[in-house]
N, C-alpha and C positions, 0 to 999 in steps of 0.2 A: 403113143401111150405114155412114154417117158415124160413128155412135156405136161400131160394132164396130171400125172402123179406128182410132179414137182409143184404144180399150181395148187393141188389139193393139200399137199403137205404144208405149203406156205400159209394157206388160208386157215388151216387148223392150228398151227403152232406159233405163228408170229403174233406179236402183241396187237392190241386193238388199233393203235395208230397206224401200224403197217396194213392192217385190214382195210381201214378207211382210205389209205393211200391207193389201194387197188381201185376202189370206186372213183377216187379222185382222178386217177390216170385214165379211166374209161370216159369220164366226163370231159377231160381236157382233150382227149383224142376225138370224140364224137360230137361235141357241142361247141359251137363257135362263140365268139365274144358277145354276140347279140342274143344268144339263147336259142338259136335254131339248131335242131338236132338232125344229124345224118343217121337216120334209123337204118338205112341199108348197111352202113358201115358198122353200126352198133350191133346189128344182127350177127355179124361175124365174131363179135366178142361176147356172145350170149353165154358161153360157158363160164367166163370169168364173172359175168353178172350173176349167174346162178350160184356160183360159189360164194359171192358176197352176200346174196340173200340167205344162203345157208349159215353163214357167219352171224347175220342179224338174228336168225331164228335161235341160234344156240348161245347167244351172248346178250341176255336181256338186261335192261337197266337194274341196278341194285341201289340200296338205300344210301350207300356211301358215294354215289355219283353226285357231282355238282349239278345244279340246274342247267348250266350251259352244256354240260356233257350229255345230259338226257335230252335236252331240246335238240341238239345236233343229231343225236341218234334217231329220234323220231322223224325229223325232217328228212334225213337221208333215207330212212326206211320208206317214207311216203314217196319220195322221188324215185327211188330204185324200183319199187313195185309198180309205179305208174309207167315207167319205161318198159318194164317187163311185160305189162299188159298190152302196151302199144305194139311191142315186138311180136307178141303172140298173134295179133290180128293184122299186122302190117302186110301189104299196103292198105291204108284206109284214109278217108277224108277227114274224119273227126273222131275224137274219143267218145263223143255222144252216139256214134254208130254202134258201139260195143254194148251188147246185152247178153247176159247169161241167165237162163231160167227166168226171163222177164225182168231181171235186175240190171239197172244201169251201172256203169263202171264204178261209181263211188259207193254202191250198195253191195258189191260182190265181196264176200269174205275171203279175199285172196291173200291177205298178209298173214304170215305165220311167224309169231314171236313166242318163243317158249312153247308152252302147251296150248296157247290160245290162237284163235283166228280173229283177225280184225278186218274191217272194211277201211277204205281210204277215208270215208266220212267219219268213221269212228276215231281214227288217228287225228284228223283235223279238229273235230268238234269236241270229242270227249277227253282227248289227251292234250293236244297242243293248245287249243283255245282255252279250255277249262282250267288246266293246271298252271299254265305260264302267263296267261292274260297279257300276252305281248303281241300287239297288232302287226309287228314286223314279220310274224310267221307267215303272213299272207304274201310276202315277197320271197319267202324261203321255199315254201312248197309250190309245186308246179303242176298245173292241170293239163299240160300238153296242148294248149291252144294258143293261137296267135295273140289274143288279147290278154292272156295271162302274163303277169310279171315274168320276165325272162328266167329260164332255167340257168342258174349259175353253173359255169363250167368248172366247178371245183366241189369237192365234198366239204360239208361243214364239220368242224371239230370244236372241241371245248375251247380251244384257244382263239379260233378265228371267228366264231359265230357272231359276237356282238359287233365287231368291226364290219363283217360281211353284210349282216342284215341292215345296218345303218346305211352302208353304201348302196345296197340294192334298193332300199326305200328311196334314197336320194335320187337314184337313177330312174326309178319307176315314176315317181311323182313329176319329174322334169322331162320325161320322155314324151315328146310331142305326139307320137302316134297312139299313146295310151291315155294321156291326160293333157288337156289344153288349158294352160293356166295364164291368166292375166289379173291385173289388180281388181277388176270389178266383175269379171266373168269367169266361171269355171265350167269346163266340160270334162267330167271325171269318169274314170273307170267304174264299172258297176260294182267292183269290189268295195268301193267306199259306200255304196248303197246297201249291198247285201250284208256287210259287216259293220254297219254304221256304229253300233254300240261298242264295238272293239276300239274304234278310233276316237271315241268321245267319252271315255271313262274319266279322263282328267281335264276336260275342257271341250270346246267346240271342235267340229271337224276342221274348221279353218285354222284354229289354234294348232292342230296337229299338222296340217299341210304347211303352215308357216315355219315349222321346225326344219323343213327340208326344201321348200320351194325357193327357186332362184329369184322369184319376184314376190315382194311383200303383198299378200292378198288382203283386201279389205274385209272386215267382218260382215259387211253388207253386200258382199259379192253374190251374184246370182249363181245357182248351181243347177247344172243339167248333167244327166248321166248318159254316157255313150252306149251304143249298141255293142254287145259283146260278140266278138268274132271267135267261133268255136272251131274254125279250120285248124287242122293239125299244125303244130309248130315245126314243120318239116323243113330241112335245109334244101 
């Protein structure tokens, strides 16, 4: 009981950076460098995860927050609640196996922030995509599937988010198992198909890819989209 009391005290009274560092430590411990998650191990740390979720609920974004601070908050919220949802039903083969009252994982109002309930879809589409118009959020949020961009094994913060998202996009685009890129032929993640408009607000899709691709892609390159593997990103 003493350890639990100390944990709760820290989570209530330490500054927001320290709160985020708790989620950071959970990710570093239970997620490897490739984004695979040791859910069995994470289950043992569920108390700490629950307290972090409590912190998120009671510390909502305010008007004086920077765009980067708010973006980091919502991406961390999305990822923390996705992990919590997986832990609730673990072991399972895929997040798509989860249904509550006929609703799939992304439609369940499981996220509690302030006095409001949100779905994962709501956070992604109505907050992150709509408010920030930053296609890099698609490599920040994680859908707990093998084909999803890897779950970063750190928490996002106001200070690290730009650098982190750039590096995650660089790694995702050049990851041979998720995107196969050559000068004249592209086999891309379905993410570039599903969210095509996000990546083409300031040019073509190939313009965007060439910002990160290790190979210069021709504007005339053929594009094919790969089958998405929804198997759990389990370690």
